[in-house]
C-alpha positions, 0 to 999 in steps of 0.5 A, a space after each residue: 393513542 385513541 381507543 373506542 373502549 375504556 381501559 377496564 371492561 364494563 359489566 355485562 350488558 343485558 336487556 330484559 323483557 317481560 312477556 306473557 305467554 298464554 297466561 304464563 309469565 316469562 322473562 326474556 333476557 338478551 345479553 350480546 357479546 362484546 364483539 357484537 356490541 363493537 360490530 353495531 357501534 356506529 362508525 360515521 364519526 370515525 369515517 368523518 374525522 378520517 375524511 376531514 383529515 385527509 382533505 385537510 392534508 390535501 389542501 395543505 399539499 395544494 397550498 404548500 405547492 402553490 406557495 413554492 411555485 409562487 416563490 420559484 416564479 418570483 425568483 425566475 422573474 427577478 433573475 429575468 429582470 437582472 438578466 435583461 438588465 445585464 444584456 442592456 448594459 452589455 449592449 450599451 457597452 458594446 455600442 460605446 467600445 465600437 463608437 470609441 474604436 471609430 471616433 475621436 473621444 475629445 472632438 466627437 469626430 470620426 477618427 483616423 480608422 473611420 476616415 480610412 474606412 470612408 476612403 475605401 467606401 468611396 474607392 470607385 467614385 471620381 473625382 475624389 478629393 482629400 484635404 489635410 488640415 494642420 493648426 499653425 503653431 499649436 504647440 504654443 497654445 499648450 505651452 502658454 495656455 495650457 492643454 485645456 485651452 488647446 483642447 477647447 480650440 481643437 473642438 471648435 475647429 472640429 465643429 466648423 470643419 464638420 458642419 462645413 464638410 458634411 454639408 458637401 456630403 464628405 467626412 471630416 475626421 480628426 487624423 491625430 493631435 492637431 491634424 484633421 482630414 476630410 474625404 470629399 467624394 465627387 468634389 473636383 479640384 476646384 470646388 475642393 480648393 474652395 472648401 479648404 479655403 472656406 475652412 481656413 477662413 471660418 477658423 480665422 473669423 472664429 477669433 481664437 487667439 494665441 497668448 500674444 493676441 495673434 489669431 489661430 490659423 491653420 494650413 491646409 493641403 488638398 489633392 484630387 484623384 481624377 482617374 485610376 485605382 484608389 492608393 491610400 498611401 499615394 493620395 495621402 502623401 500628395 495631400 501631405 506634400 501640399 500641406 508641407 508647401 503651405 507650411 513653408 510658404 508662411 502658413 494660414 493658406 491652402 496649397 493644392 497638389 497636382 490632380 492625381 491620375 494613378 496608373 492600373 497595376 499590371 
């Protein structure tokens, strides 16, 4: 506790002055009270101290608030950075999921779902050709050379088919297993047959071999819808029937189904 006065009271304070009044000496004695002396005590040091302490406290509050805001700003910035990274990762994951839903992971080709979407997207275009390609004796490769070799052969066939079919404006897809399909909008039956045979010959020229040295071959069925509404079941069945005939007649060949004209439903 601070005090402006000592613990013990001081002796009475007085001021004396010698005066001469008309030759008569007088002694003037002034003794103010303790309260009067306190009133006349200078207050500047006290005010200065209080003002300094007040300013120091205000400065502390400003610095403390600034530090707190800076800390909060860093936390918000770090949170935003983490959130942006999370959003980016989720977007990439969503893109990957959507891609896998419509593509074959091994060959990187469109899958059956995307092939069906391509057929529907070109439903009004005529002519519309479809081919089904099936690798001959593919089971022998897996049995004698292993699945890794089989996968490598499928990837190679996928690359050949993609380059050929996409150059004609079509879509080449893996339908399942060793079976591939192609959608060829605005391609007539003659041109579709030529494209299918080119695919067969390019696979043969790739010199992919079985365990016994025989070259890898494929059989292909082709069908062309020339008129009428698109009926996916009908067109796929016709292509599959043509593929079955190619297999039955000795494999390593292309067979075409009769051009399709589907009647309008009532």
